[in-house]
TORGUNU-249176 format. One record per residue (C-alpha): residue in three letters; x, y, z. Coordinates in steps of 0.5 Angstrom, whole numbers, plus 500, padded with zeros to 3 digits. Last residue first. Layout:
% TORGUNU-249176
AlaXYZ ...
***
This chain:
% TORGUNU-249176
Val816931792 Thr818931785 Phe813928780 Asp814933775 Thr810930768 Glu813931761 Ala814923761 Ile808921764 Glu804920757 Pro810916754 Asn808910759 Lys811904755 Asp818908755 Leu819908762 Trp819900762 Arg824900756 Gln829905761 Phe828900766 Glu830894762 Ser836899760 Ala838900767 Pro837893769 Met831890772 Ala828889779 Lys821887778 Gly815892776 Val808894780 His806887781 Tyr813885783 Gly813890788 Gln813897790 Gly808902792 Tyr806910794 Thr802914797 Cys798909802 Gly791912803 Leu787906805 Asp784906799 Ala790906795 Leu793900800 Leu786896798 Ala788897791 Met795895791 Ser793889795 Glu787887790 Ala792888784 Asp797883786 Glu804882789 Ile805889793 Gly812887796 Glu813894799 Ala808900801 Ile811907801 Thr808912806 Glu810920805 Met811923811 Gln807929815 Phe808926822 Arg801925823 Lys800922816 Gly806917816 Trp803915823 Asp796914820 Leu799910815 Ile803906820 Leu797905824 Lys793902818 Val798897816 Ile798895823 Glu791894823 Leu792890817 Asp797886820 Ile792884826 Arg786883821 Ser790878817 Asn788875811 Arg788881806 Met794884811 Thr798878809 Ala803880804 Ile803887806 Phe805886813 Ser811882811 Lys813887805 Asp815892811 Ile812899810 Lys817904808 Leu816911811 Glu818917808 Asp821924809 Ala825923815 Pro828927819 Ile828923826 Phe826927832 Lys819925834 Phe821918832 Tyr827917837 Glu823917843 Leu816915839 Ser820908839 Ser819903833 Tyr824898835 Gly824894828 Thr819890824 Gly814896823 Phe818900818 Asp822896813 Asp826902811 Ile825909814 Ala826914808 Ile830920807 Arg830925802 Val837929800 Gly837937800 Leu843937804 Gln839939810 Lys837932810 Ile844929810 Lys846933816 Glu840931819 Leu841924818 Ile848925821 Gln845927827 Leu840922828 Gly845917827 Gln850920832 His844920838 Leu841914836 Asp847909836 Gln845902834 Gln838905834 Ile839908827 Thr841902824 Ser835898827 Glu830903824 Thr832901817 Val836907813 Glu834909805 Ile837915803 Cys833918797 Leu836922791 Ser832926786 Ser831932791 Arg839933791 Glu838935784 Ala844931780 Gly850935777 Trp854928776 Leu860930780 Asn856935785 Leu851929787 Ser857924788 Ser861929791 Glu855931796 Ile854923798 Thr861921799 Glu862927803 Phe857926807 Leu859919809 Gln866920810 Pro866919817 Ala863912817 Arg858911822 Leu852911817 Cys856906813 Ser857901818 Ala849901819 Ser848900812 Leu845905807 Asn840903802 Ile839907795 Ala833911793 Thr832914786 Val827919785 Leu824920779 Ser823927775 His823923768 Lys824929763 Gln828925758 Glu835928761 Arg833926768 Trp832919765 Ser839919762 Ala842922769 Ser839915772 Glu845911770 Arg850916773 Ile846917780 Ala845910781 Thr852908779 Asn855914784 Ile851912789 Thr852904789 Trp860905788 Ala860910794 Phe856905798 Leu861899796 Glu867902798 Asp864904805 Met862897806 Arg869895805 Gly870892812 Ser870885810 Gln864883814 Glu860888811 Ile861885804 Met859879807 Ala853882809 Val851885802 Leu852879798 Lys848875804 Glu842880802 Pro843880795 Asn843872794 Val849869793 Gly849862789 His855864785 Gly853861779 Arg853866774 Gln857872775 Asn852878775 Trp852880782 Arg846884784 Ile845891788 Leu839894789 Gly837901787 Glu830903789 Val826907783 Gly822913783 Lys815916783 Pro812913777 Arg805914775 Gly799909777 Asp794914779 Ala793914786 Leu798909788 Arg804913786 Ile809908783 Gln816906785 Pro820902780 Gln825896782 Tyr832898779 Phe838893779 Leu845895780 Glu850891777 Phe857888781 Ser863886777 Asn867893778 Asp873889778 Ser875891786 Leu868889788 Ala868882785 Asn875881787 Ala872882794 Val866877793 Lys870872790 Gln875872796 Lys868872801 Leu867866796 Ala873862797 Ile873863805 His865861805 His868854801 Arg873853806 Ala868853812 Gln863849808 His869844806 Ala870843813 Ala863842814 Ser863837809 Ala869833812 Glu865834818 Asn859830816 Val853835817 Ile848833823 Tyr840833823 Pro835834828 Gln839834834 Lys838829840 Leu846828840 Arg846821839 Lys841821834 Ala845826830 Gln851823831 Lys848816828 Ala846820822 Ala853824821 Ala856817821 Glu851814816 Ala852820811 Asn860819812 Gln859812810 Leu854813804 Leu860818802 Lys865812803 Glu861807799 Ala860813793 Asn867815792 Thr868822792 Ala870823799 Ala872830800 Tyr877836800 Arg882833795 Pro877830790 Glu873837789 Ala867836792 Ser862831796 Ala857832801 Ala855828807 Phe848829811 Gly846825817 Ile838826818 His834824825 Gly827822825 Glu820822828 Leu814820825 Ser806822826 Ile800817825 Ser793820824 Gln788814824 Asn782815819 Asp784808816 Ile791810815 Thr793817815 Phe800819815 Tyr801826818 Arg807831816 Thr813830821 Ile817826816 Gln815830810 Asp817837814 Ile823834816 Ile825833809 Lys824840807 Lys827843813 Ala834839812 Val834841805 Leu834848807 Pro839847812 Val843844807 Leu843850802 Gln850853805 Ile853847802 His853850795 Leu849849789 Leu847842790 Pro847838783 Ser844834785 Ile840831791 Ile841824793 Leu836821798 Ala838815803 Phe832812807 Lys833808813 Asp827804817 Gly829797815 Asp835799811 Ile837802805 Arg831805802 Arg832808796 Cys831815794 Ala834817787 Ile836822782 Pro830827782 His831833779 Lys827839783 Pro829835789 Ile824834794 Ala819829791 Ala823823792 Leu822824800 Arg815824799 Gln815818795 Gln819814800 Leu815817806 Glu809813802 Ala812807802 Leu815807809 Ile808808811 His805802807 Asp810798810 Gly808800817 Val801799816 Leu803792813 Tyr807791819 Gly802792824 Tyr799798827 Arg802798834 Gln808794834 Asn810796827 Ile809803829 Gln813802835 Gly818799831 Phe819806828 His822808834 Lys826814830 Leu827814823 Asp834815820 Val834819814 Leu841819810 Ala842825806 Leu847825800 Leu849831797 Thr853832790 Leu857838789 Gln859841782 Gln866841780 Asn865841773 Asp868834772 Gln866831778 Asn859832777 Asp858826772 Ala862821776 Leu859823782 Cys852822779 Ala854815776 Thr857813783 Leu851815787 Ala846811782 Ala850805783 Leu850806790 Leu843807791 Ala841801787 Ser846797791 Arg842799798 Asp836797795 Ile831795801 Ala824794797 Tyr818799797 Pro812796800 Ser806794796 Leu800799796 Asn794795795 Asp794791802 Pro795797806 Ser788799804 Asp787805800 Asn784811804 Thr788816800 Met794820803 
***
Protein backbone atom coordinates (compact mmCIF):
# COMPACT_ATOMS: atom_id res chain seq x y z
CA UNK A 1 0.00 0.00 0.00
CA UNK A 2 1.19 3.52 -0.69
CA UNK A 3 1.92 6.08 2.00
CA UNK A 4 -1.04 8.22 1.03
CA UNK A 5 -2.80 9.77 3.97
CA UNK A 6 -6.12 8.19 4.89
CA UNK A 7 -7.71 11.55 4.13
CA UNK A 8 -6.88 11.09 0.46
CA UNK A 9 -8.68 7.75 0.13
CA UNK A 10 -12.45 7.86 0.56
CA UNK A 11 -14.00 4.69 1.99
CA UNK A 12 -16.17 2.43 -0.15
CA UNK A 13 -19.79 2.77 0.89
CA UNK A 14 -21.92 -0.07 2.22
CA UNK A 15 -24.08 -1.17 -0.71
CA UNK A 16 -26.07 -4.34 -0.12
CA UNK A 17 -28.55 -3.46 -2.87
CA UNK A 18 -25.83 -3.23 -5.54
CA UNK A 19 -24.55 -6.65 -4.52
CA UNK A 20 -28.00 -8.23 -4.76
CA UNK A 21 -28.61 -6.64 -8.15
CA UNK A 22 -25.30 -7.96 -9.51
CA UNK A 23 -25.94 -11.38 -7.98
CA UNK A 24 -29.44 -11.58 -9.46
CA UNK A 25 -28.12 -10.75 -12.93
CA UNK A 26 -25.31 -13.29 -12.58
CA UNK A 27 -27.66 -16.06 -11.48
CA UNK A 28 -29.95 -15.36 -14.43
CA UNK A 29 -27.05 -15.54 -16.88
CA UNK A 30 -25.69 -18.79 -15.47
CA UNK A 31 -28.95 -20.65 -14.90
CA UNK A 32 -29.45 -21.60 -18.53
CA UNK A 33 -25.99 -23.11 -18.99
CA UNK A 34 -25.94 -24.85 -15.58
CA UNK A 35 -22.86 -22.96 -14.39
CA UNK A 36 -22.10 -22.40 -10.73
CA UNK A 37 -22.13 -19.00 -9.07
CA UNK A 38 -20.13 -18.74 -5.85
CA UNK A 39 -20.80 -16.11 -3.21
CA UNK A 40 -18.14 -15.54 -0.55
CA UNK A 41 -19.02 -13.53 2.55
CA UNK A 42 -16.02 -12.21 4.47
CA UNK A 43 -16.58 -11.29 8.11
CA UNK A 44 -13.57 -9.55 9.67
CA UNK A 45 -12.58 -10.47 13.19
CA UNK A 46 -12.23 -7.81 15.90
CA UNK A 47 -12.11 -4.98 13.39
CA UNK A 48 -13.54 -2.63 16.01
CA UNK A 49 -10.18 -2.82 17.76
CA UNK A 50 -8.53 -1.34 14.66
CA UNK A 51 -10.91 1.65 14.80
CA UNK A 52 -10.32 2.05 18.53
CA UNK A 53 -6.55 1.97 18.26
CA UNK A 54 -5.87 3.78 14.98
CA UNK A 55 -9.02 5.82 14.41
CA UNK A 56 -11.94 5.52 12.00
CA UNK A 57 -10.15 7.17 9.07
CA UNK A 58 -7.41 4.54 9.18
CA UNK A 59 -10.05 1.85 9.57
CA UNK A 60 -11.93 3.14 6.51
CA UNK A 61 -8.68 3.29 4.57
CA UNK A 62 -7.95 -0.37 5.38
CA UNK A 63 -11.49 -1.43 4.43
CA UNK A 64 -11.19 0.40 1.11
CA UNK A 65 -7.91 -1.32 0.29
CA UNK A 66 -9.23 -4.72 1.36
CA UNK A 67 -12.18 -4.29 -0.98
CA UNK A 68 -9.77 -3.54 -3.81
CA UNK A 69 -7.74 -6.65 -2.98
CA UNK A 70 -10.79 -8.91 -2.84
CA UNK A 71 -12.20 -7.52 -6.08
CA UNK A 72 -8.94 -8.40 -7.86
CA UNK A 73 -9.13 -12.11 -6.96
CA UNK A 74 -11.45 -13.31 -9.77
CA UNK A 75 -10.10 -13.26 -13.33
CA UNK A 76 -13.40 -11.74 -14.44
CA UNK A 77 -14.58 -9.46 -11.60
CA UNK A 78 -18.35 -9.14 -11.25
CA UNK A 79 -18.96 -7.53 -7.90
CA UNK A 80 -17.29 -7.08 -4.54
CA UNK A 81 -19.35 -5.01 -2.14
CA UNK A 82 -19.12 -3.97 1.45
CA UNK A 83 -22.49 -5.09 2.84
CA UNK A 84 -22.02 -4.18 6.51
CA UNK A 85 -19.54 -2.38 8.70
CA UNK A 86 -16.82 -5.03 8.48
CA UNK A 87 -18.36 -7.51 6.05
CA UNK A 88 -17.72 -7.96 2.34
CA UNK A 89 -19.41 -10.14 -0.25
CA UNK A 90 -17.58 -11.33 -3.36
CA UNK A 91 -19.21 -12.92 -6.43
CA UNK A 92 -17.15 -15.47 -8.34
CA UNK A 93 -18.74 -16.73 -11.53
CA UNK A 94 -18.69 -18.97 -13.35
CA UNK A 95 -17.10 -21.42 -10.93
CA UNK A 96 -15.89 -24.51 -12.77
CA UNK A 97 -16.79 -26.83 -9.89
CA UNK A 98 -17.39 -26.64 -6.16
CA UNK A 99 -14.11 -28.45 -5.38
CA UNK A 100 -12.29 -25.19 -6.17
CA UNK A 101 -13.70 -23.53 -3.02
CA UNK A 102 -10.57 -24.31 -0.90
CA UNK A 103 -8.41 -22.55 -3.51
CA UNK A 104 -10.73 -19.52 -3.48
CA UNK A 105 -10.67 -19.52 0.33
CA UNK A 106 -6.87 -19.53 0.37
CA UNK A 107 -6.70 -16.56 -2.00
CA UNK A 108 -9.15 -14.60 0.13
CA UNK A 109 -7.34 -15.43 3.37
CA UNK A 110 -4.02 -14.42 1.81
CA UNK A 111 -5.44 -10.99 0.99
CA UNK A 112 -6.98 -10.54 4.45
CA UNK A 113 -3.84 -11.51 6.35
CA UNK A 114 -1.36 -9.64 4.13
CA UNK A 115 -0.15 -6.58 6.03
CA UNK A 116 -1.70 -3.15 5.48
CA UNK A 117 0.82 -0.31 5.85
CA UNK A 118 -0.40 3.00 7.24
CA UNK A 119 2.14 5.71 8.08
CA UNK A 120 4.92 3.11 8.39
CA UNK A 121 2.76 0.93 10.64
CA UNK A 122 1.98 -2.66 9.63
CA UNK A 123 -1.53 -3.76 10.47
CA UNK A 124 -2.84 -7.31 10.02
CA UNK A 125 -6.40 -8.62 9.92
CA UNK A 126 -8.18 -11.88 10.54
CA UNK A 127 -11.55 -13.06 9.37
CA UNK A 128 -13.97 -15.87 8.65
CA UNK A 129 -15.53 -16.76 5.30
CA UNK A 130 -18.91 -18.24 4.50
CA UNK A 131 -19.48 -19.76 1.05
CA UNK A 132 -22.73 -20.48 -0.76
CA UNK A 133 -23.04 -21.71 -4.33
CA UNK A 134 -25.91 -21.88 -6.77
CA UNK A 135 -26.45 -24.86 -9.04
CA UNK A 136 -29.38 -26.50 -10.78
CA UNK A 137 -32.63 -25.03 -9.43
CA UNK A 138 -33.66 -28.30 -7.78
CA UNK A 139 -30.39 -28.56 -5.87
CA UNK A 140 -29.69 -25.13 -4.42
CA UNK A 141 -31.08 -21.66 -4.06
CA UNK A 142 -30.94 -19.45 -7.14
CA UNK A 143 -32.56 -16.48 -5.42
CA UNK A 144 -29.97 -13.81 -4.70
CA UNK A 145 -31.34 -12.94 -1.26
CA UNK A 146 -31.45 -16.60 -0.24
CA UNK A 147 -27.90 -17.19 -1.49
CA UNK A 148 -26.67 -14.23 0.56
CA UNK A 149 -28.48 -15.57 3.63
CA UNK A 150 -26.80 -18.96 3.12
CA UNK A 151 -23.38 -17.33 2.88
CA UNK A 152 -24.01 -15.26 6.01
CA UNK A 153 -25.11 -18.36 7.92
CA UNK A 154 -21.97 -20.19 6.82
CA UNK A 155 -19.78 -17.25 7.94
CA UNK A 156 -21.46 -17.23 11.36
CA UNK A 157 -20.87 -20.97 11.66
CA UNK A 158 -17.21 -20.51 10.72
CA UNK A 159 -16.85 -17.87 13.44
CA UNK A 160 -18.60 -20.06 16.00
CA UNK A 161 -16.46 -23.08 15.17
CA UNK A 162 -13.30 -20.95 14.86
CA UNK A 163 -12.74 -22.21 11.33
CA UNK A 164 -11.24 -20.10 8.51
CA UNK A 165 -14.20 -20.91 6.25
CA UNK A 166 -17.37 -22.99 5.99
CA UNK A 167 -19.29 -24.06 2.89
CA UNK A 168 -23.07 -23.79 3.24
CA UNK A 169 -24.73 -27.19 3.70
CA UNK A 170 -26.80 -26.87 0.52
CA UNK A 171 -23.59 -26.21 -1.43
CA UNK A 172 -21.84 -29.09 0.33
CA UNK A 173 -24.72 -31.41 -0.58
CA UNK A 174 -24.38 -30.32 -4.18
CA UNK A 175 -20.65 -31.02 -3.95
CA UNK A 176 -21.37 -34.62 -2.95
CA UNK A 177 -23.89 -35.04 -5.77
CA UNK A 178 -21.48 -33.41 -8.21
CA UNK A 179 -18.71 -35.81 -7.18
CA UNK A 180 -20.95 -38.85 -7.67
CA UNK A 181 -22.07 -37.60 -11.08
CA UNK A 182 -18.48 -36.87 -12.06
CA UNK A 183 -17.36 -40.36 -11.06
CA UNK A 184 -20.05 -41.77 -13.32
CA UNK A 185 -18.89 -39.56 -16.20
CA UNK A 186 -15.33 -40.79 -15.68
CA UNK A 187 -16.52 -44.40 -15.70
CA UNK A 188 -18.49 -43.78 -18.88
CA UNK A 189 -15.49 -42.08 -20.49
CA UNK A 190 -13.35 -45.15 -19.80
CA UNK A 191 -16.00 -47.41 -21.32
CA UNK A 192 -16.50 -45.10 -24.31
CA UNK A 193 -12.77 -44.72 -25.02
CA UNK A 194 -12.97 -40.96 -24.46
CA UNK A 195 -9.50 -40.63 -22.98
CA UNK A 196 -6.38 -39.66 -24.91
CA UNK A 197 -2.67 -40.06 -24.34
CA UNK A 198 -0.41 -37.02 -24.54
CA UNK A 199 3.33 -37.47 -24.91
CA UNK A 200 6.00 -35.38 -23.22
CA UNK A 201 9.46 -35.56 -24.85
CA UNK A 202 12.52 -36.70 -22.96
CA UNK A 203 15.92 -35.68 -24.32
CA UNK A 204 19.55 -36.54 -23.73
CA UNK A 205 20.94 -33.49 -21.94
CA UNK A 206 24.45 -33.89 -23.33
CA UNK A 207 23.36 -33.22 -26.92
CA UNK A 208 19.62 -32.49 -26.88
CA UNK A 209 18.69 -35.61 -28.82
CA UNK A 210 15.36 -37.33 -28.10
CA UNK A 211 15.50 -40.30 -25.79
CA UNK A 212 11.82 -41.07 -25.45
CA UNK A 213 8.42 -39.90 -24.23
CA UNK A 214 6.23 -40.21 -21.18
CA UNK A 215 2.61 -41.09 -21.93
CA UNK A 216 0.17 -39.00 -19.86
CA UNK A 217 -3.59 -39.49 -19.77
CA UNK A 218 -5.92 -36.66 -20.75
CA UNK A 219 -9.70 -36.42 -20.92
CA UNK A 220 -10.74 -34.78 -24.16
CA UNK A 221 -14.18 -33.70 -22.93
CA UNK A 222 -14.24 -29.92 -22.53
CA UNK A 223 -15.38 -28.39 -19.28
CA UNK A 224 -15.10 -31.47 -17.04
CA UNK A 225 -12.75 -29.62 -14.67
CA UNK A 226 -10.72 -32.70 -13.69
CA UNK A 227 -6.94 -32.55 -13.71
CA UNK A 228 -5.00 -35.70 -14.69
CA UNK A 229 -3.98 -36.54 -11.11
CA UNK A 230 -7.55 -36.37 -9.86
CA UNK A 231 -8.77 -38.29 -12.90
CA UNK A 232 -6.43 -41.18 -12.16
CA UNK A 233 -7.38 -41.09 -8.47
CA UNK A 234 -11.08 -41.34 -9.33
CA UNK A 235 -10.48 -44.33 -11.60
CA UNK A 236 -8.37 -45.90 -8.86
CA UNK A 237 -11.27 -45.46 -6.41
CA UNK A 238 -13.66 -47.06 -8.88
CA UNK A 239 -11.58 -50.24 -8.97
CA UNK A 240 -10.98 -50.02 -12.73
CA UNK A 241 -7.33 -49.05 -12.70
CA UNK A 242 -6.25 -52.30 -14.34
CA UNK A 243 -8.63 -51.53 -17.21
CA UNK A 244 -7.11 -48.07 -17.59
CA UNK A 245 -3.58 -49.49 -17.54
CA UNK A 246 -4.45 -51.99 -20.29
CA UNK A 247 -5.87 -49.16 -22.40
CA UNK A 248 -2.82 -46.99 -21.70
CA UNK A 249 -0.18 -49.55 -22.59
CA UNK A 250 -1.95 -50.64 -25.77
CA UNK A 251 -2.52 -47.06 -26.88
CA UNK A 252 1.07 -46.05 -26.14
CA UNK A 253 2.60 -49.00 -28.02
CA UNK A 254 0.20 -48.65 -30.95
CA UNK A 255 0.74 -44.91 -31.38
CA UNK A 256 4.51 -45.16 -31.00
CA UNK A 257 4.63 -47.79 -33.79
CA UNK A 258 4.69 -45.06 -36.43
CA UNK A 259 7.76 -43.49 -34.81
CA UNK A 260 9.55 -46.85 -34.87
CA UNK A 261 8.68 -47.27 -38.56
CA UNK A 262 10.48 -43.98 -39.20
CA UNK A 263 13.55 -45.33 -37.38
CA UNK A 264 13.01 -43.21 -34.30
CA UNK A 265 14.25 -45.56 -31.57
CA UNK A 266 12.35 -43.99 -28.69
CA UNK A 267 11.45 -45.41 -25.30
CA UNK A 268 7.81 -44.92 -24.29
CA UNK A 269 7.25 -44.65 -20.54
CA UNK A 270 3.91 -45.19 -18.79
CA UNK A 271 3.00 -44.96 -15.12
CA UNK A 272 2.05 -47.92 -12.96
CA UNK A 273 -0.23 -47.41 -9.94
CA UNK A 274 -0.18 -49.35 -6.68
CA UNK A 275 -3.37 -51.26 -7.50
CA UNK A 276 -2.00 -52.27 -10.91
CA UNK A 277 1.25 -53.48 -9.37
CA UNK A 278 -0.81 -55.84 -7.21
CA UNK A 279 -3.04 -56.99 -10.09
CA UNK A 280 -2.48 -60.69 -10.90
CA UNK A 281 -2.84 -60.11 -14.66
CA UNK A 282 -0.25 -57.29 -14.83
CA UNK A 283 2.55 -59.34 -16.37
CA UNK A 284 0.23 -60.91 -18.93
CA UNK A 285 -1.16 -57.48 -19.88
CA UNK A 286 2.34 -56.13 -20.56
CA UNK A 287 3.54 -59.19 -22.45
CA UNK A 288 0.41 -59.55 -24.60
CA UNK A 289 0.42 -55.84 -25.49
CA UNK A 290 4.03 -56.01 -26.65
CA UNK A 291 3.31 -59.12 -28.68
CA UNK A 292 0.13 -57.68 -30.19
CA UNK A 293 1.91 -54.64 -31.64
CA UNK A 294 5.26 -56.30 -32.32
CA UNK A 295 7.19 -53.81 -30.18
CA UNK A 296 10.72 -54.22 -28.90
CA UNK A 297 10.71 -54.97 -25.16
CA UNK A 298 13.30 -52.27 -24.50
CA UNK A 299 11.10 -49.64 -26.14
CA UNK A 300 8.74 -49.75 -23.14
CA UNK A 301 9.48 -48.30 -19.72
CA UNK A 302 7.29 -48.82 -16.65
CA UNK A 303 7.44 -45.94 -14.15
CA UNK A 304 6.62 -46.71 -10.53
CA UNK A 305 6.88 -44.43 -7.49
CA UNK A 306 8.75 -45.25 -4.30
CA UNK A 307 5.53 -45.17 -2.29
CA UNK A 308 3.94 -47.68 -4.65
CA UNK A 309 6.82 -50.11 -4.15
CA UNK A 310 6.80 -49.65 -0.38
CA UNK A 311 3.13 -50.65 -0.03
CA UNK A 312 4.15 -54.28 -0.43
CA UNK A 313 7.90 -54.34 -0.75
CA UNK A 314 8.45 -58.08 -1.20
CA UNK A 315 5.68 -58.60 -3.76
CA UNK A 316 6.45 -55.34 -5.54
CA UNK A 317 10.10 -56.23 -6.06
CA UNK A 318 9.19 -59.70 -7.28
CA UNK A 319 6.78 -58.35 -9.89
CA UNK A 320 9.20 -55.66 -11.09
CA UNK A 321 11.95 -58.25 -11.41
CA UNK A 322 9.67 -60.39 -13.56
CA UNK A 323 8.86 -57.41 -15.79
CA UNK A 324 12.56 -56.57 -15.97
CA UNK A 325 13.36 -60.11 -17.13
CA UNK A 326 10.88 -59.62 -19.95
CA UNK A 327 13.22 -56.90 -21.28
CA UNK A 328 11.07 -53.92 -20.25
CA UNK A 329 12.79 -50.96 -18.62
CA UNK A 330 11.93 -49.89 -15.05
CA UNK A 331 12.09 -46.33 -13.71
CA UNK A 332 11.59 -45.08 -10.15
CA UNK A 333 9.34 -42.04 -10.51
CA UNK A 334 9.37 -38.92 -8.27
CA UNK A 335 12.54 -40.16 -6.64
CA UNK A 336 13.47 -38.33 -3.45
CA UNK A 337 9.92 -37.56 -2.32
CA UNK A 338 9.15 -40.96 -0.84
CA UNK A 339 10.91 -43.14 1.71
CA UNK A 340 14.28 -43.57 0.03
CA UNK A 341 15.45 -46.65 1.90
CA UNK A 342 18.66 -48.43 1.01
CA UNK A 343 16.99 -51.62 2.23
CA UNK A 344 14.84 -51.78 -0.89
CA UNK A 345 17.06 -49.70 -3.15
CA UNK A 346 19.79 -52.32 -3.38
CA UNK A 347 17.25 -54.88 -4.60
CA UNK A 348 15.08 -52.89 -6.99
CA UNK A 349 15.62 -53.86 -10.65
CA UNK A 350 15.47 -50.29 -11.94
CA UNK A 351 17.18 -48.81 -14.98
CA UNK A 352 16.33 -45.15 -14.31
CA UNK A 353 15.88 -42.69 -11.46
CA UNK A 354 13.52 -39.78 -12.13
CA UNK A 355 14.35 -36.76 -10.00
CA UNK A 356 11.16 -35.11 -8.77
CA UNK A 357 10.35 -31.73 -10.26
CA UNK A 358 10.05 -30.13 -6.81
CA UNK A 359 13.85 -30.34 -6.45
CA UNK A 360 14.52 -29.20 -10.00
CA UNK A 361 12.30 -26.13 -9.63
CA UNK A 362 14.24 -24.80 -6.62
CA UNK A 363 17.76 -26.17 -6.99
CA UNK A 364 19.18 -22.92 -8.40
CA UNK A 365 17.94 -20.96 -5.38
CA UNK A 366 18.21 -23.58 -2.67
CA UNK A 367 21.55 -25.02 -1.63
CA UNK A 368 19.81 -27.93 0.10
CA UNK A 369 17.77 -28.90 -2.96
CA UNK A 370 20.86 -28.61 -5.15
CA UNK A 371 22.73 -30.98 -2.84
CA UNK A 372 19.77 -33.40 -2.95
CA UNK A 373 19.90 -33.36 -6.75
CA UNK A 374 23.63 -34.02 -6.65
CA UNK A 375 23.10 -36.87 -4.19
CA UNK A 376 20.47 -38.53 -6.41
CA UNK A 377 22.74 -38.19 -9.44
CA UNK A 378 25.53 -39.80 -7.45
CA UNK A 379 23.23 -42.64 -6.41
CA UNK A 380 22.29 -43.21 -10.02
CA UNK A 381 25.93 -43.37 -11.05
CA UNK A 382 26.90 -45.70 -8.22
CA UNK A 383 24.04 -48.09 -8.90
CA UNK A 384 24.53 -47.87 -12.68
CA UNK A 385 21.16 -46.23 -13.35
CA UNK A 386 20.31 -43.52 -15.84
CA UNK A 387 18.92 -40.29 -14.34
CA UNK A 388 16.02 -38.19 -15.66
CA UNK A 389 15.21 -34.73 -14.34
CA UNK A 390 11.51 -33.84 -14.36
CA UNK A 391 10.06 -30.35 -14.63
CA UNK A 392 12.84 -28.50 -16.47
CA UNK A 393 11.33 -25.07 -17.07
CA UNK A 394 14.28 -23.00 -18.32
CA UNK A 395 17.57 -23.18 -20.19
CA UNK A 396 19.64 -22.37 -17.10
CA UNK A 397 18.31 -25.37 -15.18
CA UNK A 398 18.87 -27.65 -18.17
CA UNK A 399 22.48 -26.44 -18.53
CA UNK A 400 23.13 -26.93 -14.82
CA UNK A 401 21.74 -30.47 -14.89
CA UNK A 402 23.87 -31.31 -17.91
CA UNK A 403 26.96 -29.98 -16.11
CA UNK A 404 26.08 -32.09 -13.06
CA UNK A 405 25.96 -35.22 -15.21
CA UNK A 406 22.21 -35.83 -15.36
CA UNK A 407 21.53 -38.15 -18.31
CA UNK A 408 18.10 -37.09 -19.51
CA UNK A 409 15.53 -34.40 -18.94
CA UNK A 410 11.91 -33.49 -19.54
CA UNK A 411 9.74 -30.48 -18.80
CA UNK A 412 8.07 -27.54 -20.43
CA UNK A 413 11.38 -26.11 -21.63
CA UNK A 414 12.09 -29.36 -23.46
CA UNK A 415 8.55 -29.81 -24.72
CA UNK A 416 5.03 -29.80 -23.33
CA UNK A 417 2.85 -32.90 -23.23
CA UNK A 418 1.13 -33.15 -26.62
CA UNK A 419 -1.09 -35.46 -28.69
CA UNK A 420 0.60 -38.11 -30.83
CA UNK A 421 0.11 -36.12 -34.04
CA UNK A 422 1.69 -33.02 -32.53
CA UNK A 423 4.57 -35.04 -31.12
CA UNK A 424 5.15 -36.40 -34.63
CA UNK A 425 5.57 -32.81 -35.85
CA UNK A 426 7.93 -32.16 -32.95
CA UNK A 427 10.05 -35.09 -34.15
CA UNK A 428 9.92 -33.86 -37.76
CA UNK A 429 11.59 -30.64 -36.69
CA UNK A 430 14.69 -32.69 -35.85
CA UNK A 431 15.38 -34.62 -39.09
CA UNK A 432 19.08 -34.98 -38.34
CA UNK A 433 18.37 -37.48 -35.56
CA UNK A 434 15.96 -39.68 -37.50
CA UNK A 435 18.57 -42.33 -38.28
CA UNK A 436 20.21 -42.40 -34.88
CA UNK A 437 19.56 -45.25 -32.45
CA UNK A 438 19.13 -44.06 -28.88
CA UNK A 439 18.11 -47.35 -27.34
CA UNK A 440 19.88 -47.70 -24.01
